[in-house]
N, CA, C and O atoms as a GROMACS GRO file, in nm:
protein
  628
    1MET      N    1   0.084  -0.118   0.000
    1MET     CA    2   0.000   0.000   0.000
    1MET      C    3   0.088   0.124   0.000
    1MET      O    4   0.195   0.125   0.061
    2THR      N    5   0.044   0.226  -0.068
    2THR     CA    6   0.113   0.353  -0.072
    2THR      C    7   0.108   0.420   0.065
    2THR      O    8   0.018   0.393   0.144
    3GLU      N    9   0.204   0.505   0.091
    3GLU     CA   10   0.214   0.574   0.220
    3GLU      C   11   0.090   0.659   0.249
    3GLU      O   12   0.035   0.724   0.160
    4THR      N   13   0.049   0.657   0.375
    4THR     CA   14  -0.059   0.742   0.423
    4THR      C   15   0.001   0.871   0.476
    4THR      O   16   0.090   0.868   0.561
    5VAL      N   17  -0.046   0.984   0.426
    5VAL     CA   18   0.001   1.115   0.470
    5VAL      C   19  -0.112   1.182   0.548
    5VAL      O   20  -0.227   1.180   0.504
    6ILE      N   21  -0.080   1.240   0.662
    6ILE     CA   22  -0.178   1.311   0.743
    6ILE      C   23  -0.156   1.461   0.723
    6ILE      O   24  -0.047   1.512   0.745
    7LEU      N   25  -0.262   1.530   0.680
    7LEU     CA   26  -0.255   1.674   0.650
    7LEU      C   27  -0.367   1.748   0.720
    7LEU      O   28  -0.472   1.692   0.749
    8ARG      N   29  -0.343   1.875   0.748
    8ARG     CA   30  -0.449   1.961   0.799
    8ARG      C   31  -0.545   1.988   0.682
    8ARG      O   32  -0.501   2.028   0.574
    9ALA      N   33  -0.673   1.966   0.704
    9ALA     CA   34  -0.772   1.984   0.599
    9ALA      C   35  -0.789   2.132   0.566
    9ALA      O   36  -0.775   2.219   0.652
   10GLN      N   37  -0.820   2.157   0.441
   10GLN     CA   38  -0.851   2.291   0.392
   10GLN      C   39  -1.001   2.296   0.363
   10GLN      O   40  -1.066   2.194   0.344
   11ARG      N   41  -1.054   2.415   0.361
   11ARG     CA   42  -1.197   2.432   0.336
   11ARG      C   43  -1.241   2.366   0.205
   11ARG      O   44  -1.350   2.308   0.198
   12GLU      N   45  -1.158   2.375   0.104
   12GLU     CA   46  -1.194   2.316  -0.026
   12GLU      C   47  -1.194   2.163  -0.025
   12GLU      O   48  -1.239   2.101  -0.121
   13ASP      N   49  -1.144   2.102   0.082
   13ASP     CA   50  -1.148   1.956   0.096
   13ASP      C   51  -1.285   1.906   0.140
   13ASP      O   52  -1.310   1.786   0.140
   14GLY      N   53  -1.374   1.998   0.177
   14GLY     CA   54  -1.504   1.961   0.231
   14GLY      C   55  -1.580   1.854   0.154
   14GLY      O   56  -1.623   1.756   0.214
   15PRO      N   57  -1.598   1.869   0.022
   15PRO     CA   58  -1.673   1.767  -0.052
   15PRO      C   59  -1.609   1.628  -0.046
   15PRO      O   60  -1.680   1.528  -0.035
   16ARG      N   61  -1.477   1.622  -0.053
   16ARG     CA   62  -1.409   1.491  -0.047
   16ARG      C   63  -1.416   1.432   0.094
   16ARG      O   64  -1.427   1.310   0.111
   17ILE      N   65  -1.409   1.518   0.195
   17ILE     CA   66  -1.426   1.472   0.333
   17ILE      C   67  -1.568   1.422   0.352
   17ILE      O   68  -1.590   1.319   0.417
   18GLY      N   69  -1.664   1.494   0.296
   18GLY     CA   70  -1.805   1.452   0.305
   18GLY      C   71  -1.828   1.315   0.244
   18GLY      O   72  -1.908   1.238   0.295
   19GLU      N   73  -1.758   1.284   0.135
   19GLU     CA   74  -1.771   1.152   0.072
   19GLU      C   75  -1.724   1.041   0.166
   19GLU      O   76  -1.788   0.937   0.177
   20VAL      N   77  -1.613   1.064   0.234
   20VAL     CA   78  -1.561   0.964   0.329
   20VAL      C   79  -1.658   0.948   0.445
   20VAL      O   80  -1.689   0.836   0.487
   21PHE      N   81  -1.706   1.060   0.496
   21PHE     CA   82  -1.800   1.059   0.608
   21PHE      C   83  -1.925   0.978   0.574
   21PHE      O   84  -1.965   0.890   0.651
   22THR      N   85  -1.987   1.007   0.462
   22THR     CA   86  -2.112   0.938   0.426
   22THR      C   87  -2.087   0.791   0.393
   22THR      O   88  -2.169   0.706   0.429
   23ALA      N   89  -1.977   0.759   0.327
   23ALA     CA   90  -1.947   0.619   0.295
   23ALA      C   91  -1.926   0.538   0.423
   23ALA      O   92  -1.973   0.425   0.434
   24SER      N   93  -1.856   0.596   0.518
   24SER     CA   94  -1.828   0.527   0.642
   24SER      C   95  -1.955   0.508   0.726
   24SER      O   96  -1.977   0.402   0.784
   25ARG      N   97  -2.037   0.611   0.731
   25ARG     CA   98  -2.161   0.601   0.809
   25ARG      C   99  -2.258   0.499   0.750
   25ARG      O  100  -2.340   0.444   0.824
   26ARG      N  101  -2.251   0.472   0.622
   26ARG     CA  102  -2.339   0.372   0.560
   26ARG      C  103  -2.310   0.231   0.614
   26ARG      O  104  -2.396   0.144   0.607
   27LEU      N  105  -2.190   0.210   0.668
   27LEU     CA  106  -2.158   0.081   0.728
   27LEU      C  107  -2.232   0.059   0.860
   27LEU      O  108  -2.250  -0.054   0.904
   28MET      N  109  -2.273   0.168   0.921
   28MET     CA  110  -2.342   0.160   1.051
   28MET      C  111  -2.492   0.145   1.026
   28MET      O  112  -2.569   0.240   1.040
   29THR      N  113  -2.530   0.025   0.989
   29THR     CA  114  -2.668  -0.001   0.948
   29THR      C  115  -2.769   0.018   1.059
   29THR      O  116  -2.889   0.026   1.032
   30TYR      N  117  -2.725   0.025   1.182
   30TYR     CA  118  -2.814   0.047   1.296
   30TYR      C  119  -2.856   0.194   1.311
   30TYR      O  120  -2.947   0.224   1.388
   31LEU      N  121  -2.790   0.285   1.240
   31LEU     CA  122  -2.824   0.427   1.251
   31LEU      C  123  -2.958   0.456   1.184
   31LEU      O  124  -2.982   0.410   1.073
   32PRO      N  125  -3.043   0.533   1.250
   32PRO     CA  126  -3.168   0.572   1.184
   32PRO      C  127  -3.138   0.669   1.070
   32PRO      O  128  -3.044   0.748   1.082
   33PRO      N  129  -3.214   0.666   0.963
   33PRO     CA  130  -3.188   0.755   0.848
   33PRO      C  131  -3.240   0.897   0.876
   33PRO      O  132  -3.350   0.932   0.834
   34LEU      N  133  -3.160   0.976   0.945
   34LEU     CA  134  -3.201   1.112   0.981
   34LEU      C  135  -3.173   1.214   0.871
   34LEU      O  136  -3.242   1.314   0.859
   35HIS      N  137  -3.068   1.186   0.790
   35HIS     CA  138  -3.026   1.281   0.687
   35HIS      C  139  -2.990   1.205   0.560
   35HIS      O  140  -2.949   1.089   0.565
   36THR      N  141  -3.004   1.272   0.449
   36THR     CA  142  -2.961   1.212   0.322
   36THR      C  143  -2.808   1.224   0.313
   36THR      O  144  -2.748   1.304   0.384
   37PRO      N  145  -2.746   1.145   0.226
   37PRO     CA  146  -2.601   1.160   0.207
   37PRO      C  147  -2.563   1.304   0.166
   37PRO      O  148  -2.459   1.355   0.208
   38GLN      N  149  -2.646   1.368   0.085
   38GLN     CA  150  -2.617   1.505   0.044
   38GLN      C  151  -2.623   1.601   0.164
   38GLN      O  152  -2.540   1.691   0.175
   39GLU      N  153  -2.721   1.582   0.251
   39GLU     CA  154  -2.730   1.666   0.372
   39GLU      C  155  -2.609   1.646   0.462
   39GLU      O  156  -2.558   1.742   0.520
   40GLU      N  157  -2.565   1.522   0.475
   40GLU     CA  158  -2.447   1.494   0.556
   40GLU      C  159  -2.323   1.561   0.496
   40GLU      O  160  -2.245   1.623   0.569
   41SER      N  161  -2.306   1.549   0.367
   41SER     CA  162  -2.192   1.610   0.300
   41SER      C  163  -2.197   1.763   0.312
   41SER      O  164  -2.095   1.827   0.336
   42ASP      N  165  -2.316   1.820   0.295
   42ASP     CA  166  -2.331   1.965   0.310
   42ASP      C  167  -2.294   2.009   0.451
   42ASP      O  168  -2.232   2.114   0.468
   43PHE      N  169  -2.331   1.931   0.552
   43PHE     CA  170  -2.298   1.962   0.690
   43PHE      C  171  -2.146   1.964   0.710
   43PHE      O  172  -2.093   2.053   0.777
   44ILE      N  173  -2.078   1.868   0.652
   44ILE     CA  174  -1.931   1.864   0.662
   44ILE      C  175  -1.873   1.991   0.600
   44ILE      O  176  -1.785   2.054   0.659
   45CYS      N  177  -1.921   2.029   0.482
   45CYS     CA  178  -1.869   2.146   0.411
   45CYS      C  179  -1.903   2.278   0.480
   45CYS      O  180  -1.818   2.367   0.489
   46ARG      N  181  -2.025   2.291   0.528
   46ARG     CA  182  -2.070   2.418   0.586
   46ARG      C  183  -2.035   2.436   0.732
   46ARG      O  184  -2.032   2.548   0.782
   47SER      N  185  -2.009   2.327   0.801
   47SER     CA  186  -1.988   2.337   0.945
   47SER      C  187  -1.854   2.279   0.990
   47SER      O  188  -1.768   2.351   1.042
   48VAL      N  189  -1.836   2.151   0.970
   48VAL     CA  190  -1.721   2.082   1.029
   48VAL      C  191  -1.588   2.140   0.982
   48VAL      O  192  -1.504   2.172   1.066
   49VAL      N  193  -1.567   2.153   0.852
   49VAL     CA  194  -1.436   2.200   0.804
   49VAL      C  195  -1.412   2.347   0.837
   49VAL      O  196  -1.299   2.395   0.829
   50ILE      N  197  -1.516   2.418   0.873
   50ILE     CA  198  -1.503   2.560   0.908
   50ILE      C  199  -1.483   2.578   1.059
   50ILE      O  200  -1.402   2.661   1.102
   51GLU      N  201  -1.557   2.502   1.138
   51GLU     CA  202  -1.560   2.523   1.283
   51GLU      C  203  -1.468   2.434   1.364
   51GLU      O  204  -1.439   2.464   1.480
   52LYS      N  205  -1.421   2.325   1.307
   52LYS     CA  206  -1.339   2.228   1.381
   52LYS      C  207  -1.197   2.224   1.326
   52LYS      O  208  -1.171   2.271   1.216
   53THR      N  209  -1.108   2.167   1.405
   53THR     CA  210  -0.975   2.134   1.357
   53THR      C  211  -0.988   1.998   1.289
   53THR      O  212  -1.029   1.901   1.353
   54VAL      N  213  -0.955   1.991   1.163
   54VAL     CA  214  -0.975   1.868   1.085
   54VAL      C  215  -0.843   1.826   1.021
   54VAL      O  216  -0.774   1.905   0.956
   55TYR      N  217  -0.810   1.698   1.040
   55TYR     CA  218  -0.697   1.638   0.970
   55TYR      C  219  -0.753   1.529   0.880
   55TYR      O  220  -0.852   1.464   0.912
   56VAL      N  221  -0.687   1.510   0.767
   56VAL     CA  222  -0.728   1.406   0.674
   56VAL      C  223  -0.611   1.311   0.649
   56VAL      O  224  -0.495   1.349   0.656
   57ALA      N  225  -0.647   1.187   0.621
   57ALA     CA  226  -0.549   1.087   0.577
   57ALA      C  227  -0.559   1.081   0.426
   57ALA      O  228  -0.668   1.067   0.370
   58VAL      N  229  -0.446   1.091   0.360
   58VAL     CA  230  -0.443   1.093   0.214
   58VAL      C  231  -0.354   0.979   0.165
   58VAL      O  232  -0.241   0.962   0.210
   59ILE      N  233  -0.407   0.902   0.071
   59ILE     CA  234  -0.332   0.798   0.003
   59ILE      C  235  -0.349   0.821  -0.147
   59ILE      O  236  -0.461   0.830  -0.197
   60ASP      N  237  -0.238   0.832  -0.217
   60ASP     CA  238  -0.242   0.856  -0.362
   60ASP      C  239  -0.332   0.975  -0.398
   60ASP      O  240  -0.414   0.966  -0.490
   61ARG      N  241  -0.318   1.084  -0.327
   61ARG     CA  242  -0.394   1.208  -0.348
   61ARG      C  243  -0.544   1.194  -0.322
   61ARG      O  244  -0.622   1.281  -0.362
   62ARG      N  245  -0.585   1.086  -0.258
   62ARG     CA  246  -0.726   1.063  -0.227
   62ARG      C  247  -0.746   1.067  -0.076
   62ARG      O  248  -0.674   1.000  -0.002
   63ILE      N  249  -0.842   1.146  -0.030
   63ILE     CA  250  -0.873   1.150   0.112
   63ILE      C  251  -0.944   1.021   0.149
   63ILE      O  252  -1.047   0.986   0.090
   64VAL      N  253  -0.888   0.949   0.249
   64VAL     CA  254  -0.944   0.819   0.288
   64VAL      C  255  -0.986   0.816   0.434
   64VAL      O  256  -1.038   0.714   0.482
   65GLY      N  257  -0.964   0.925   0.507
   65GLY     CA  258  -1.004   0.930   0.647
   65GLY      C  259  -1.001   1.071   0.699
   65GLY      O  260  -0.937   1.159   0.641
   66LEU      N  261  -1.073   1.092   0.809
   66LEU     CA  262  -1.076   1.224   0.871
   66LEU      C  263  -1.088   1.212   1.021
   66LEU      O  264  -1.145   1.116   1.073
   67ILE      N  265  -1.035   1.310   1.089
   67ILE     CA  266  -1.054   1.326   1.232
   67ILE      C  267  -1.078   1.474   1.255
   67ILE      O  268  -1.005   1.558   1.203
   68ALA      N  269  -1.180   1.504   1.332
   68ALA     CA  270  -1.216   1.645   1.356
   68ALA      C  271  -1.257   1.663   1.500
   68ALA      O  272  -1.319   1.576   1.561
   69GLY      N  273  -1.220   1.776   1.554
   69GLY     CA  274  -1.258   1.806   1.691
   69GLY      C  275  -1.221   1.946   1.728
   69GLY      O  276  -1.184   2.029   1.645
   70GLU      N  277  -1.231   1.970   1.857
   70GLU     CA  278  -1.203   2.101   1.910
   70GLU      C  279  -1.146   2.083   2.050
   70GLU      O  280  -1.208   2.020   2.135
   71GLY      N  281  -1.028   2.138   2.074
   71GLY     CA  282  -0.966   2.122   2.204
   71GLY      C  283  -0.939   1.976   2.234
   71GLY      O  284  -0.878   1.905   2.154
   72ALA      N  285  -0.986   1.930   2.349
   72ALA     CA  286  -0.963   1.792   2.392
   72ALA      C  287  -1.074   1.697   2.348
   72ALA      O  288  -1.081   1.583   2.394
   73TRP      N  289  -1.162   1.744   2.258
   73TRP     CA  290  -1.273   1.660   2.212
   73TRP      C  291  -1.252   1.615   2.069
   73TRP      O  292  -1.215   1.694   1.982
   74ILE      N  293  -1.276   1.487   2.045
   74ILE     CA  294  -1.282   1.435   1.909
   74ILE      C  295  -1.430   1.420   1.876
   74ILE      O  296  -1.502   1.346   1.943
   75ASP      N  297  -1.474   1.490   1.775
   75ASP     CA  298  -1.614   1.484   1.734
   75ASP      C  299  -1.638   1.384   1.623
   75ASP      O  300  -1.746   1.327   1.614
   76TYR      N  301  -1.539   1.363   1.537
   76TYR     CA  302  -1.554   1.275   1.422
   76TYR      C  303  -1.423   1.203   1.395
   76TYR      O  304  -1.317   1.265   1.391
   77LEU      N  305  -1.431   1.073   1.376
   77LEU     CA  306  -1.319   0.994   1.325
   77LEU      C  307  -1.380   0.890   1.234
   77LEU      O  308  -1.446   0.796   1.279
   78TYR      N  309  -1.358   0.908   1.104
   78TYR     CA  310  -1.417   0.819   1.003
   78TYR      C  311  -1.312   0.780   0.902
   78TYR      O  312  -1.227   0.860   0.862
   79VAL      N  313  -1.318   0.654   0.862
   79VAL     CA  314  -1.226   0.600   0.761
   79VAL      C  315  -1.312   0.541   0.650
   79VAL      O  316  -1.410   0.472   0.675
   80HIS      N  317  -1.273   0.569   0.526
   80HIS     CA  318  -1.346   0.514   0.412
   80HIS      C  319  -1.347   0.361   0.423
   80HIS      O  320  -1.246   0.302   0.460
   81PRO      N  321  -1.460   0.297   0.391
   81PRO     CA  322  -1.469   0.150   0.404
   81PRO      C  323  -1.358   0.073   0.333
   81PRO      O  324  -1.320  -0.034   0.379
   82ASP      N  325  -1.305   0.125   0.223
   82ASP     CA  326  -1.197   0.057   0.152
   82ASP      C  327  -1.064   0.058   0.228
   82ASP      O  328  -0.971  -0.013   0.190
   83HIS      N  329  -1.056   0.138   0.335
   83HIS     CA  330  -0.929   0.154   0.406
   83HIS      C  331  -0.938   0.122   0.554
   83HIS      O  332  -0.844   0.151   0.629
   84ILE      N  333  -1.047   0.062   0.597
   84ILE     CA  334  -1.060   0.019   0.737
   84ILE      C  335  -0.962  -0.097   0.761
   84ILE      O  336  -0.943  -0.182   0.673
   85HIS      N  337  -0.903  -0.100   0.879
   85HIS     CA  338  -0.806  -0.203   0.919
   85HIS      C  339  -0.674  -0.193   0.843
   85HIS      O  340  -0.602  -0.292   0.829
   86CYS      N  341  -0.642  -0.073   0.795
   86CYS     CA  342  -0.515  -0.050   0.724
   86CYS      C  343  -0.425   0.048   0.797
   86CYS      O  344  -0.322   0.089   0.743
   87GLY      N  345  -0.462   0.088   0.918
   87GLY     CA  346  -0.380   0.181   0.996
   87GLY      C  347  -0.418   0.327   0.980
   87GLY      O  348  -0.355   0.412   1.043
   88VAL      N  349  -0.517   0.357   0.899
   88VAL     CA  350  -0.555   0.497   0.875
   88VAL      C  351  -0.608   0.562   1.003
   88VAL      O  352  -0.566   0.672   1.038
   89GLY      N  353  -0.698   0.495   1.072
   89GLY     CA  354  -0.753   0.549   1.197
   89GLY      C  355  -0.645   0.570   1.302
   89GLY      O  356  -0.645   0.670   1.373
   90THR      N  357  -0.554   0.475   1.311
   90THR     CA  358  -0.443   0.486   1.407
   90THR      C  359  -0.356   0.607   1.375
   90THR      O  360  -0.317   0.681   1.465
   91ARG      N  361  -0.326   0.627   1.248
   91ARG     CA  362  -0.242   0.742   1.209
   91ARG      C  363  -0.312   0.874   1.241
   91ARG      O  364  -0.249   0.967   1.292
   92LEU      N  365  -0.442   0.883   1.210
   92LEU     CA  366  -0.516   1.005   1.240
   92LEU      C  367  -0.520   1.031   1.391
   92LEU      O  368  -0.495   1.144   1.435
   93LEU      N  369  -0.550   0.930   1.467
   93LEU     CA  370  -0.557   0.946   1.612
   93LEU      C  371  -0.421   0.981   1.671
   93LEU      O  372  -0.412   1.063   1.763
   94SER      N  373  -0.315   0.921   1.619
   94SER     CA  374  -0.180   0.953   1.666
   94SER      C  375  -0.146   1.100   1.643
   94SER      O  376  -0.082   1.163   1.727
   95LYS      N  377  -0.189   1.153   1.529
   95LYS     CA  378  -0.164   1.295   1.501
   95LYS      C  379  -0.228   1.383   1.607
   95LYS      O  380  -0.165   1.476   1.658
   96VAL      N  381  -0.352   1.354   1.641
   96VAL     CA  382  -0.422   1.436   1.740
   96VAL      C  383  -0.363   1.413   1.879
   96VAL      O  384  -0.348   1.508   1.956
   97LYS      N  385  -0.329   1.289   1.912
   97LYS     CA  386  -0.268   1.259   2.042
   97LYS      C  387  -0.137   1.334   2.060
   97LYS      O  388  -0.104   1.374   2.172
   98SER      N  389  -0.063   1.352   1.953
   98SER     CA  390   0.068   1.419   1.964
   98SER      C  391   0.056   1.566   2.002
   98SER      O  392   0.154   1.627   2.042
   99ASN      N  393  -0.065   1.623   1.989
   99ASN     CA  394  -0.086   1.766   2.017
   99ASN      C  395  -0.155   1.793   2.149
   99ASN      O  396  -0.187   1.908   2.178
  100THR      N  397  -0.180   1.690   2.232
  100THR     CA  398  -0.258   1.711   2.353
  100THR      C  399  -0.221   1.609   2.460
  100THR      O  400  -0.153   1.510   2.431
  101ASP      N  401  -0.265   1.634   2.581
  101ASP     CA  402  -0.241   1.539   2.690
  101ASP      C  403  -0.363   1.455   2.722
  101ASP      O  404  -0.352   1.350   2.786
  102GLU      N  405  -0.482   1.501   2.678
  102GLU     CA  406  -0.606   1.429   2.707
  102GLU      C  407  -0.702   1.441   2.589
  102GLU      O  408  -0.702   1.542   2.518
  103LEU      N  409  -0.783   1.337   2.570
  103LEU     CA  410  -0.886   1.339   2.467
  103LEU      C  411  -1.012   1.271   2.519
  103LEU      O  412  -1.006   1.178   2.599
  104THR      N  413  -1.125   1.320   2.471
  104THR     CA  414  -1.254   1.261   2.505
  104THR      C  415  -1.336   1.249   2.377
  104THR      O  416  -1.324   1.333   2.287
  105LEU      N  417  -1.418   1.145   2.370
  105LEU     CA  418  -1.505   1.126   2.254
  105LEU      C  419  -1.623   1.039   2.292
  105LEU      O  420  -1.621   0.969   2.392
  106TRP      N  421  -1.726   1.046   2.209
  106TRP     CA  422  -1.843   0.959   2.222
  106TRP      C  423  -1.849   0.867   2.101
  106TRP      O  424  -1.809   0.905   1.990
  107THR      N  425  -1.897   0.746   2.121
  107THR     CA  426  -1.931   0.657   2.012
  107THR      C  427  -2.054   0.576   2.054
  107THR      O  428  -2.089   0.572   2.172
  108PHE      N  429  -2.117   0.515   1.958
  108PHE     CA  430  -2.235   0.435   1.989
  108PHE      C  431  -2.192   0.301   2.049
  108PHE      O  432  -2.094   0.242   2.005
  109GLN      N  433  -2.266   0.255   2.148
  109GLN     CA  434  -2.235   0.126   2.210
  109GLN      C  435  -2.240   0.014   2.107
  109GLN      O  436  -2.165  -0.084   2.117
  110GLN      N  437  -2.327   0.026   2.008
  110GLN     CA  438  -2.339  -0.077   1.904
  110GLN      C  439  -2.220  -0.080   1.810
  110GLN      O  440  -2.200  -0.178   1.738
  111ASN      N  441  -2.141   0.025   1.809
  111ASN     CA  442  -2.025   0.031   1.719
  111ASN      C  443  -1.908  -0.043   1.785
  111ASN      O  444  -1.812   0.018   1.831
  112ILE      N  445  -1.919  -0.174   1.787
  112ILE     CA  446  -1.820  -0.255   1.858
  112ILE      C  447  -1.681  -0.246   1.795
  112ILE      O  448  -1.581  -0.261   1.864
  113ILE      N  449  -1.675  -0.221   1.666
  113ILE     CA  450  -1.544  -0.203   1.601
  113ILE      C  451  -1.477  -0.077   1.654
  113ILE      O  452  -1.359  -0.079   1.686
  114ALA      N  453  -1.552   0.032   1.663
  114ALA     CA  454  -1.495   0.157   1.715
  114ALA      C  455  -1.458   0.141   1.862
  114ALA      O  456  -1.351   0.186   1.904
  115CYS      N  457  -1.544   0.079   1.941
  115CYS     CA  458  -1.515   0.061   2.084
  115CYS      C  459  -1.385  -0.018   2.102
  115CYS      O  460  -1.300   0.020   2.182
  116ALA      N  461  -1.370  -0.127   2.028
  116ALA     CA  462  -1.248  -0.208   2.038
  116ALA      C  463  -1.126  -0.127   1.992
  116ALA      O  464  -1.020  -0.135   2.054
  117PHE      N  465  -1.141  -0.050   1.885
  117PHE     CA  466  -1.031   0.033   1.836
  117PHE      C  467  -0.986   0.133   1.941
  117PHE      O  468  -0.867   0.143   1.970
  118TYR      N  469  -1.081   0.208   2.000
  118TYR     CA  470  -1.044   0.308   2.099
  118TYR      C  471  -0.978   0.245   2.221
  118TYR      O  472  -0.883   0.300   2.276
  119GLU      N  473  -1.029   0.130   2.264
  119GLU     CA  474  -0.968   0.062   2.379
  119GLU      C  475  -0.827   0.017   2.348
  119GLU      O  476  -0.740   0.026   2.435
  120LYS      N  477  -0.801  -0.030   2.226
  120LYS     CA  478  -0.665  -0.068   2.187
  120LYS      C  479  -0.573   0.054   2.181
  120LYS      O  480  -0.451   0.042   2.198
  121GLN      N  481  -0.632   0.171   2.158
  121GLN     CA  482  -0.554   0.294   2.149
  121GLN      C  483  -0.534   0.361   2.285
  121GLN      O  484  -0.483   0.472   2.292
  122GLY      N  485  -0.575   0.293   2.392
  122GLY     CA  486  -0.552   0.344   2.527
  122GLY      C  487  -0.666   0.423   2.587
  122GLY      O  488  -0.652   0.476   2.697
  123PHE      N  489  -0.778   0.432   2.518
  123PHE     CA  490  -0.895   0.500   2.574
  123PHE      C  491  -0.964   0.406   2.672
  123PHE      O  492  -0.957   0.284   2.659
  124ARG      N  493  -1.032   0.464   2.770
  124ARG     CA  494  -1.113   0.382   2.860
  124ARG      C  495  -1.254   0.439   2.865
  124ARG      O  496  -1.275   0.561   2.864
  125ALA      N  497  -1.351   0.349   2.870
  125ALA     CA  498  -1.491   0.390   2.878
  125ALA      C  499  -1.517   0.447   3.016
  125ALA      O  500  -1.483   0.386   3.118
  126VAL      N  501  -1.579   0.566   3.020
  126VAL     CA  502  -1.602   0.633   3.148
  126VAL      C  503  -1.749   0.667   3.172
  126VAL      O  504  -1.786   0.706   3.283
  127GLU      N  505  -1.833   0.655   3.069
  127GLU     CA  506  -1.975   0.687   3.087
  127GLU      C  507  -2.056   0.618   2.979
  127GLU      O  508  -2.018   0.616   2.862
  128TRP      N  509  -2.169   0.562   3.019
  128TRP     CA  510  -2.262   0.499   2.927
  128TRP      C  511  -2.396   0.568   2.940
  128TRP      O  512  -2.438   0.601   3.052
  129THR      N  513  -2.464   0.591   2.829
  129THR     CA  514  -2.597   0.653   2.836
  129THR      C  515  -2.696   0.570   2.755
  129THR      O  516  -2.660   0.480   2.680
  130ASP      N  517  -2.823   0.604   2.774
  130ASP     CA  518  -2.929   0.535   2.699
  130ASP      C  519  -2.955   0.601   2.565
  130ASP      O  520  -3.042   0.556   2.490
  131GLY      N  521  -2.881   0.706   2.532
  131GLY     CA  522  -2.895   0.774   2.404
  131GLY      C  523  -2.999   0.884   2.401
  131GLY      O  524  -3.022   0.944   2.296
  132ALA      N  525  -3.062   0.912   2.514
  132ALA     CA  526  -3.168   1.013   2.517
  132ALA      C  527  -3.121   1.152   2.475
  132ALA      O  528  -3.201   1.233   2.429
  133SER      N  529  -2.991   1.179   2.490
  133SER     CA  530  -2.944   1.314   2.456
  133SER      C  531  -2.868   1.321   2.324
  133SER      O  532  -2.811   1.426   2.293
  134ASN      N  533  -2.867   1.214   2.245
  134ASN     CA  534  -2.806   1.226   2.112
  134ASN      C  535  -2.915   1.222   2.005
  134ASN      O  536  -3.024   1.171   2.028
  135MET      N  537  -2.882   1.275   1.891
  135MET     CA  538  -2.978   1.290   1.781
  135MET      C  539  -3.036   1.156   1.735
  135MET      O  540  -3.153   1.148   1.698
  136GLU      N  541  -2.954   1.053   1.738
  136GLU     CA  542  -2.996   0.923   1.688
  136GLU      C  543  -3.080   0.845   1.790
  136GLU      O  544  -3.148   0.749   1.756
  137ARG      N  545  -3.074   0.889   1.916
  137ARG     CA  546  -3.145   0.823   2.027
  137ARG      C  547  -3.096   0.680   2.046
  137ARG      O  548  -3.175   0.590   2.076
  138LEU      N  549  -2.964   0.659   2.029
  138LEU     CA  550  -2.904   0.528   2.047
  138LEU      C  551  -2.809   0.531   2.166
  138LEU      O  552  -2.740   0.631   2.186
  139PRO      N  553  -2.803   0.424   2.244
  139PRO     CA  554  -2.710   0.419   2.356
  139PRO      C  555  -2.567   0.448   2.310
  139PRO      O  556  -2.521   0.398   2.208
  140ASP      N  557  -2.498   0.530   2.389
  140ASP     CA  558  -2.362   0.565   2.353
  140ASP      C  559  -2.270   0.548   2.473
  140ASP      O  560  -2.314   0.522   2.584
  141VAL      N  561  -2.141   0.565   2.446
  141VAL     CA  562  -2.039   0.551   2.549
  141VAL      C  563  -1.936   0.660   2.529
  141VAL      O  564  -1.894   0.689   2.416
  142ARG      N  565  -1.895   0.721   2.641
  142ARG     CA  566  -1.792   0.825   2.637
  142ARG      C  567  -1.659   0.762   2.674
  142ARG      O  568  -1.647   0.691   2.774
  143TYR      N  569  -1.559   0.790   2.590
  143TYR     CA  570  -1.424   0.738   2.613
  143TYR      C  571  -1.330   0.853   2.649
  143TYR      O  572  -1.348   0.967   2.605
  144PHE      N  573  -1.230   0.821   2.731
  144PHE     CA  574  -1.132   0.919   2.775
  144PHE      C  575  -0.992   0.859   2.757
  144PHE      O  576  -0.971   0.740   2.783
  145TRP      N  577  -0.900   0.941   2.711
  145TRP     CA  578  -0.760   0.903   2.698
  145TRP      C  579  -0.674   1.010   2.762
  145TRP      O  580  -0.700   1.129   2.748
  146SER      N  581  -0.571   0.966   2.833
  146SER     CA  582  -0.474   1.056   2.893
  146SER      C  583  -0.334   1.008   2.860
  146SER      O  584  -0.304   0.889   2.873
  147LYS      N  585  -0.250   1.099   2.816
  147LYS     CA  586  -0.112   1.065   2.783
  147LYS      C  587  -0.041   1.005   2.904
  147LYS      O  588   0.043   0.916   2.890
  148LEU      N  589  -0.073   1.053   3.023
  148LEU     CA  590  -0.007   1.005   3.145
  148LEU      C  591  -0.046   0.862   3.181
  148LEU      O  592   0.034   0.792   3.243
  149ASN      N  593  -0.165   0.819   3.144
  149ASN     CA  594  -0.214   0.687   3.186
  149ASN      C  595  -0.226   0.588   3.072
  149ASN      O  596  -0.291   0.484   3.087
  150SER      N  597  -0.165   0.617   2.959
  150SER     CA  598  -0.184   0.531   2.843
  150SER      C  599  -0.052   0.476   2.793
  150SER      O  600   0.042   0.551   2.766
  151PRO      N  601  -0.044   0.342   2.781
  151PRO     CA  602   0.077   0.285   2.720
  151PRO      C  603   0.077   0.312   2.571
  151PRO      O  604  -0.030   0.329   2.511
  152LYS      N  605   0.192   0.316   2.511
  152LYS     CA  606   0.201   0.333   2.365
  152LYS      C  607   0.151   0.205   2.298
  152LYS      O  608   0.178   0.094   2.344
  153THR      N  609   0.077   0.224   2.189
  153THR     CA  610   0.027   0.108   2.116
  153THR      C  611   0.056   0.125   1.968
  153THR      O  612   0.082   0.236   1.921
  154ASN      N  613   0.052   0.015   1.897
  154ASN     CA  614   0.070   0.017   1.753
  154ASN      C  615  -0.046  -0.052   1.684
  154ASN      O  616  -0.032  -0.099   1.571
  155SER      N  617  -0.162  -0.058   1.749
  155SER     CA  618  -0.279  -0.124   1.690
  155SER      C  619  -0.324  -0.050   1.567
  155SER      O  620  -0.310   0.072   1.557
  156GLN      N  621  -0.380  -0.124   1.473
  156GLN     CA  622  -0.424  -0.062   1.348
  156GLN      C  623  -0.571  -0.085   1.326
  156GLN      O  624  -0.626  -0.188   1.364
  157THR      N  625  -0.635   0.014   1.263
  157THR     CA  626  -0.773   0.000   1.214
  157THR      C  627  -0.785   0.071   1.084
  157THR      O  628  -0.893   0.072   1.024
   0.00000   0.00000   0.00000
């Protein structure tokens, strides 16, 4: 496989980031259909790439993953289905970890692949909810990572 490069996203990357986001979310068949793929992509372009710090994983000039957040929060980490289990998520997360001492994120309890990935990356589950306060109304789990309490890992997703 060609080298994965992690870059700070630019505003004009929005449509390509939106494609990765919508393709990845389609794998989560348990999600209720709240928005069309076009609405999701528009949200990435109009909101996420403007308001959040966004890094993208690029292989052969193609965006294949994204991580976005603000401060110590990760709001989005998505990898294109063609590149899951190839180290893209690990590379993106490592980039963000290198800039902070602590990180927090939410994921759905049903997303067992994401839960296992975050746990391998040194995150620990600290809160579980019934989903009443998220848009999808699905049970979720909050994960926390601290540089001081986390061993280095080389796990890939």
